[in-house]
C-alpha positions in Angstrom: -46.0 -50.1 -17.8 -47.1 -47.1 -19.3 -48.5 -44.8 -17.6 -50.9 -41.3 -19.2 -50.4 -38.7 -17.1 -53.0 -35.8 -16.4 -56.1 -38.3 -16.7 -59.3 -39.1 -15.3 -59.1 -42.8 -13.8 -62.8 -43.6 -12.2 -63.2 -46.9 -10.7 -66.9 -48.5 -9.8 -67.5 -51.8 -7.8 -70.9 -53.4 -7.6 -73.8 -56.7 -7.4 -75.2 -58.4 -10.0 -77.9 -55.7 -12.5 -77.2 -52.8 -10.1 -76.9 -50.5 -12.8 -73.1 -49.5 -12.4 -72.2 -50.7 -15.7 -75.3 -48.5 -18.1 -74.1 -45.7 -15.3 -70.5 -46.6 -16.6 -71.4 -46.1 -19.9 -73.3 -42.8 -19.3 -70.2 -41.2 -17.4 -68.0 -42.5 -19.9 -69.3 -40.8 -23.2 -69.8 -37.5 -21.3 -66.7 -37.4 -19.7 -65.5 -38.9 -23.1 -63.7 -41.9 -20.7 -62.6 -44.8 -22.4 -65.3 -47.4 -20.6 -63.9 -51.5 -19.6 -66.6 -53.7 -18.3 -64.3 -55.9 -16.3 -66.8 -58.5 -15.7 -67.4 -58.5 -19.1 -64.3 -60.2 -19.7 -64.9 -63.1 -17.3 -67.6 -63.8 -19.1 -66.1 -64.5 -22.9 -63.7 -66.8 -20.8 -67.1 -68.8 -19.6 -68.7 -68.1 -23.0 -65.5 -69.8 -24.3 -65.6 -72.6 -21.3 -68.7 -73.5 -22.4 -68.3 -73.0 -26.3 -65.0 -74.6 -26.6 -64.6 -77.4 -23.8 -62.3 -79.5 -25.3 -59.7 -76.7 -25.8 -60.2 -74.7 -23.3 -56.5 -74.2 -21.2 -55.1 -71.6 -19.4 -52.6 -71.4 -22.8 -55.8 -70.7 -24.6 -56.8 -68.2 -21.8 -54.1 -65.7 -22.4 -54.5 -66.6 -26.1 -57.5 -64.5 -26.3 -56.9 -62.4 -24.2 -53.6 -60.8 -25.8 -55.5 -60.6 -28.7 -58.7 -59.1 -27.0 -60.5 -56.5 -28.1 -62.9 -54.5 -26.7 -66.0 -54.9 -29.9 -65.9 -58.4 -28.6 -67.2 -57.8 -25.1 -70.3 -57.0 -26.9 -71.2 -60.6 -27.7 -75.1 -60.6 -26.6 -74.7 -63.8 -25.5 -72.6 -63.2 -22.8 -75.8 -61.7 -20.8 -76.9 -65.6 -20.4 -77.5 -66.4 -16.6 -75.6 -69.8 -18.2 -72.3 -67.8 -18.8 -73.2 -65.8 -15.6 -72.7 -68.3 -13.4 -70.1 -69.7 -15.2 -68.1 -66.5 -15.0 -68.4 -65.9 -11.3 -66.4 -69.9 -10.9 -63.9 -68.4 -12.8 -63.5 -65.3 -12.0 -62.0 -67.9 -8.9 -59.0 -68.8 -10.5 -55.5 -67.0 -9.7 -54.5 -67.7 -13.3 -57.0 -67.0 -14.6 -56.9 -63.5 -12.8 -53.3 -62.8 -12.8 -54.1 -62.4 -16.2 -57.5 -60.8 -16.7 -55.7 -58.3 -13.3 -53.0 -57.7 -16.1 -55.2 -56.0 -19.0 -57.3 -53.9 -17.2 -54.1 -52.6 -15.6 -53.3 -51.2 -19.6 -56.2 -50.1 -20.6 -57.0 -48.0 -17.1 -53.7 -46.5 -17.0 -53.2 -46.2 -20.6 -56.7 -45.5 -22.3 -56.1 -44.7 -25.9 -54.9 -41.4 -26.6 -58.0 -39.6 -27.9 -60.1 -40.3 -24.4 -59.1 -38.3 -21.8 -59.1 -40.7 -19.1 -60.6 -44.3 -17.8 -63.7 -45.5 -16.2 -63.9 -49.5 -15.1 -66.2 -50.9 -13.4 -66.5 -54.7 -11.8 -66.3 -56.3 -8.3 -62.4 -55.5 -7.4 -61.6 -52.3 -8.6 -61.6 -49.4 -6.5 -59.0 -51.1 -4.1 -57.3 -53.7 -6.8 -57.1 -52.4 -10.0 -56.9 -48.5 -9.8 -56.2 -47.9 -6.2 -55.6 -44.4 -6.8 -58.4 -43.9 -8.7 -59.3 -40.1 -9.3 -62.9 -41.2 -8.2 -64.3 -44.0 -6.7 -68.3 -45.4 -6.1 -69.9 -48.1 -4.7 -73.4 -48.6 -6.9 -75.7 -51.1 -5.4 -80.0 -51.9 -5.3 -81.3 -54.0 -3.3 -82.2 -57.2 -4.3 -85.7 -57.5 -5.6 -84.4 -54.5 -8.1 -82.1 -56.3 -9.3 -83.4 -59.6 -10.0 -86.3 -57.3 -11.9 -83.7 -55.4 -13.8 -81.4 -58.6 -15.0 -85.0 -60.9 -15.6 -86.1 -58.1 -18.0 -82.2 -58.1 -20.1 -82.5 -62.6 -20.1 -85.9 -62.5 -21.4 -85.0 -60.6 -24.5 -82.4 -63.3 -25.1 -84.7 -66.1 -23.4 -88.9 -66.4 -23.9 -88.5 -69.3 -20.8 -87.0 -67.3 -18.1 -88.5 -66.6 -15.0 -88.0 -64.4 -12.8 -88.1 -66.5 -9.6 -85.0 -68.7 -11.7 -83.1 -65.2 -12.1 -83.3 -64.0 -8.5 -82.1 -68.1 -6.9 -79.2 -66.9 -9.6 -78.6 -63.2 -8.1 -78.1 -64.7 -4.8 -75.8 -67.3 -6.0 -73.4 -64.8 -7.8 -73.6 -62.5 -4.2 -72.4 -64.9 -2.3 -69.6 -66.4 -4.7 -68.7 -62.1 -5.6 -69.0 -61.5 -1.9 -66.7 -64.8 0.2 -64.4 -65.2 -2.5 -61.0 -65.7 -1.2 -59.3 -63.8 -4.5 -60.2 -60.1 -4.4 -63.9 -60.5 -3.1 -66.2 -57.7 -3.3 -66.5 -54.9 -0.5 -67.0 -51.5 -0.1 -63.7 -49.4 0.4 -63.6 -46.8 2.7 -62.8 -44.0 0.3 -65.6 -44.9 -2.1 -69.0 -43.4 -2.1 -71.8 -45.3 -1.9 -75.0 -45.2 -4.4 -78.5 -47.0 -3.7 -80.0 -47.1 -7.4 -82.8 -49.3 -5.7 -85.3 -45.7 -6.4 -83.4 -44.1 -7.9 -84.2 -43.1 -12.7 -80.9 -43.8 -13.9 -80.8 -39.9 -15.0 -81.4 -39.3 -11.7 -78.0 -41.5 -10.5 -76.5 -39.8 -13.6 -76.4 -36.3 -12.1 -75.7 -37.6 -8.9 -72.9 -38.7 -9.9 -71.8 -35.8 -12.3 -72.2 -34.2 -9.2 -69.6 -35.7 -7.2 -67.3 -35.6 -10.7 -67.5 -31.6 -11.7 -66.7 -30.2 -8.1 -63.2 -32.1 -7.8 -63.0 -31.5 -11.3 -63.4 -27.4 -11.7 -61.8 -26.7 -7.9 
């Protein structure tokens, strides 16, 4: 695998709806980094399983990932609760993780030349995908805050969904993400912890920016 030299690599892990995606996008835009929401890859696979159950197998997944473009991950249908639950199940399959792993590594270490580096967020980025990242962050928030955030997102897609349903779904996701045998969600010792429960998006961004700027300028 080709590895670009002298690039900035940022790794972010977080439980569902903690605000990592929003932060990662803001950081990427500010420092001109290539951004990849790794969880969206599993959501895309889950979406394909739901939509094309008769075609769904490892060969089908491999072909889709091989031809995957970042633009494909912006489909709003990937945000549905059904897709999220299925994605959590799919992410436990070793063969599927292996295919996704290769895709993630390529974008982490060889981002398009117009970018100064890469920023990836997911569940196992800090220790499994970019263990040598220049910056590692673990973004979290309390369960209620995360449920409300996700509820507001999903309400746009599904008017009938309730906050209680979303809360139950996130609890289920957490249990799966933290306890799975393959690449579970965990905070590494070298990751900076940031709890976003009582912070604005701007405050979270400035905290991370301060950490990055301090290292870049020294």
